[in-house]
C-alpha positions, 0 to 999 in steps of 0.5 A: 682486665676485661670488664664484662656485662652479661645481659640475660641471666637464665641458663646460658647467662649462668653458664657464662658467669661460671666460665668467666670465674675461671678466665684470669683476664675476665671481670664480670662487673655488671649483669641484667635480667628482667627477673631480678632474682636471677641477676642478683644470684649471678651478681653475688658471685662476682660482686657485680652491679645489677641492672633491670634491663639489657638496654639500661646496662648497655647504655650506662655500664662502664664495660669493655664487653657486652655478653648477650645471653638473651632469647634469640629474638632479642639478639640483634637489637641489643647487639646493634645497640652495644656495637654503637656504644663502642663495646665488643660483643659476644652473642649466643647462637643463633646470632639473629633470626632473619636475613635482614637482621644479619645484614643490619648486624654486619652493616653496624659492625662495618660502621663501628669496627666492633669485635663480635664473636658468636657462640657457635660453641661446637667449633671449640668442642674437643671432639669436633676440633679433632675432626676439623684438624684431621680433615684439614691435615688430610691424614685419612684422605678426603671426606666422602660422606658425613652424618651429624645428629643433635636430638633431645626431649622437648625443651621445658626450661625456657622463660615464658615458653619463648622457645616454643614460639616460632617468631622468637626462637626459629624453632629447632632449626635455628635453636639446635640444628644450627650447631651442626650446620655451622660446624659443617660449613666450618669443616667443608665450606659452602654446600652446592645444594641442599634438600630438606624435610621437616615434621611440625606439631599441630600448631605448625612449629618445626620440631624435627628437620632432616637436610642433605647437603651436596658438596663436590666430593661429599654428601652430608646429612644433618638431623635435628630434633627436640620432640622426643619424650621427657627423659629422652637423653640429649644426644649429639654426635657424628659419623664421618667417612674419609677415604681411609677411615671412618670417625664416629662420635657417639655414646661410646666416645670418639673412635676411628675405624681404619680402612685396613682394619682395626680401630683407635681411640684418639686422645682428646683431652679437655683443657679445663673441666669445670665443676659447677652445678649449672647442668645442661646437655653438653658432653663437658663444659670445657668448650664453653670455657674455651670459647669465652677464654679465647674471646677475652684473650683476643679482646685483651691482646687486640687480636682478631676474632677468627674462629666464630666471627659475626660474618660466619654466624650470619652465614650459618643463619642464612643457610638454615633459613634456606633449609626451612624455606626449602622445606616449606617455611615456618608456620604462618601463625 
């Protein structure tokens, strides 16, 4: 049984807590949040101990794993502390905010040998897993072009408005857009070139980003936005043109349009559909369950974490930071 301490009991911490209830080898033994009522709510579900801060839990709790669901600006310092305590670590995306933090995380992992998995959950999303498998198999030939989109209404659920503070969240680029940038890298590797453009609000914060990535044989366009009106539905999807087919994920689900004519609907089945009241903007909670089950199984069985390791999380942050710099940088406030 893997003993887990969750630090950060907001939306994502609650999501992880619910997922762990369905992972046979997981045991949430302690939780921490500066909002004690949030921590106590999750603790009651697991008969877990409550700590008043992430640092207190990391330094004192008897656990195997630290699951970091804190705001982005707190990821690196707490992950470093957890690795130095000899814990395995799950870090929600983005793993860090700067190249310097990424370098520190990698250096600490090398020194401690800690196992670290980054919550780039799209790598385990059924429709995206299908796309990765089809691309790797060459079933429809090479990818010629791709469009990835992830857009939503303005975020209003964040604690103390931290998402709206560029220095704490990295704006839409690091918080939302990074999902598709990371998956693009997973699918096609490192691009040869990137051009980017952004829109900013009156305070200079990035609210929409458009980037075009050049590959040897393909062009990839990625859009991220969180500036649509309240009530605007969260939308994620892709349109990927292969040599012999085009795969589309949109409000109609996943469909493949064949070059010779006709179309098919792949059978994409979820492994485990959760029935929680957490809510969220996902197509299904199954991907969150799968990434945490994978993480726990690897820790329990002593296997390497290969799907979304720390090194990959850092590279995706670096690429997004390159996009932002390409588009003029973050606000100077």
